[in-house]
C-alpha positions as CSV (number, residue, x, y, z in Angstrom):
1,V,-3.7,8.3,-18.4
2,N,-2.3,11.6,-17.3
3,E,-2.9,11.2,-13.3
4,L,0.2,8.7,-13.7
5,C,2.7,10.6,-15.7
6,G,5.8,10.9,-13.9
7,Q,4.8,8.5,-11.4
8,G,7.3,5.6,-12.7
9,V,4.6,3.0,-13.4
10,T,6.1,-0.4,-13.8
11,Q,3.3,-2.5,-14.5
12,V,0.1,-2.5,-15.9
13,A,-2.5,-5.2,-15.9
14,G,-6.2,-5.3,-16.9
15,G,-9.4,-7.3,-15.8
16,R,-12.9,-6.8,-17.1
17,G,-13.5,-3.2,-17.4
18,F,-10.9,-2.1,-14.8
19,S,-7.4,-1.8,-14.5
20,M,-4.3,-1.9,-12.0
21,C,-0.8,-0.6,-12.1
22,R,2.2,-0.9,-9.9
23,T,4.6,2.3,-9.4
24,A,8.5,2.1,-9.1
25,D,7.4,3.4,-5.4
26,G,5.9,0.1,-4.6
27,E,2.3,1.5,-5.0
28,A,-0.8,0.3,-6.5
29,A,-3.4,2.0,-8.1
30,V,-6.8,1.3,-9.8
31,W,-9.5,2.5,-12.1
32,G,-12.3,1.4,-14.1
33,T,-15.7,-0.2,-13.0
34,N,-16.7,-0.7,-9.7
35,T,-19.4,-3.1,-10.4
36,L,-20.0,-4.7,-7.3
37,A,-18.9,-1.3,-5.0
38,G,-16.0,-3.0,-4.2
39,T,-14.5,-4.7,-7.4
40,L,-11.7,-1.6,-7.2
41,G,-10.8,-2.6,-3.5
42,L,-11.7,1.2,-2.8
43,L,-13.2,0.4,0.9
44,G,-16.4,2.5,1.2
45,E,-16.3,4.0,-2.1
46,Q,-19.9,3.9,-4.2
47,K,-18.9,5.1,-7.3
48,R,-19.9,2.9,-10.1
49,K,-17.0,4.2,-12.5
50,R,-13.6,5.6,-11.6
51,F,-11.8,7.2,-14.6
52,E,-9.0,8.4,-12.6
53,P,-6.3,5.8,-11.1
54,K,-6.5,6.2,-7.3
55,V,-3.7,4.4,-5.1
56,L,-5.3,1.7,-3.3
57,E,-5.1,3.0,0.5
58,V,-5.8,-0.4,2.2
59,L,-2.1,-0.8,0.5
60,S,-0.4,1.9,1.8
61,D,1.8,0.1,4.3
62,K,3.1,-2.6,1.4
63,H,5.5,-2.3,-1.0
64,I,4.0,-3.8,-4.1
65,T,6.2,-5.9,-6.3
66,M,3.8,-7.4,-9.0
67,V,-0.1,-6.7,-9.9
68,A,-2.4,-9.2,-11.8
69,C,-5.9,-8.6,-13.0
70,G,-8.9,-11.6,-13.5
71,G,-11.8,-11.0,-15.0
72,W,-13.5,-9.9,-11.5
73,H,-10.7,-9.9,-9.2
74,H,-7.1,-8.2,-9.0
75,L,-4.0,-9.5,-6.8
76,A,-1.0,-7.2,-5.7
77,M,1.6,-9.1,-3.9
78,A,3.9,-7.2,-1.7
79,D,7.7,-7.6,-0.3
80,P,7.3,-8.1,3.2
81,A,11.3,-7.0,3.8
82,R,10.3,-3.5,2.1
83,S,6.7,-3.4,3.6
84,K,6.1,-0.8,6.8
85,G,3.2,-2.9,8.2
86,P,2.4,-6.3,9.4
87,D,2.8,-9.0,7.1
88,E,-0.8,-9.6,7.1
89,L,-3.7,-7.4,5.6
90,T,-7.0,-6.5,7.5
91,I,-9.8,-5.3,6.0
92,P,-12.2,-3.6,8.5
93,E,-15.5,-5.8,8.8
94,K,-17.6,-2.8,8.3
95,V,-16.2,-1.8,4.8
96,A,-15.5,-5.3,3.7
97,P,-18.2,-6.1,0.6
98,Q,-20.6,-8.7,1.7
99,H,-21.6,-11.2,-1.5
100,S,-23.0,-14.2,-1.7
101,L,-23.0,-16.6,-4.6
């Protein structure tokens, strides 16, 4: 993935049609299928597919230490001692996906 060249990618994880990576700077980026208009975690983005990686803005104040993906989800673990913001993550209700099973 050309957009990640020179970014110091330290880990890559894959889910069902999407991927996530972690950089040496502690950022998390995602790309792939945005099936439920929120699968990638790109708040407010309606694109169904993203072929170039995009840093997760919602985690911009966190120092990501590990990423993992499952079939329909992804997880990013952060080091609170190296993060800039609060320990908790709050997603604004107006952009949080609303799904029912």
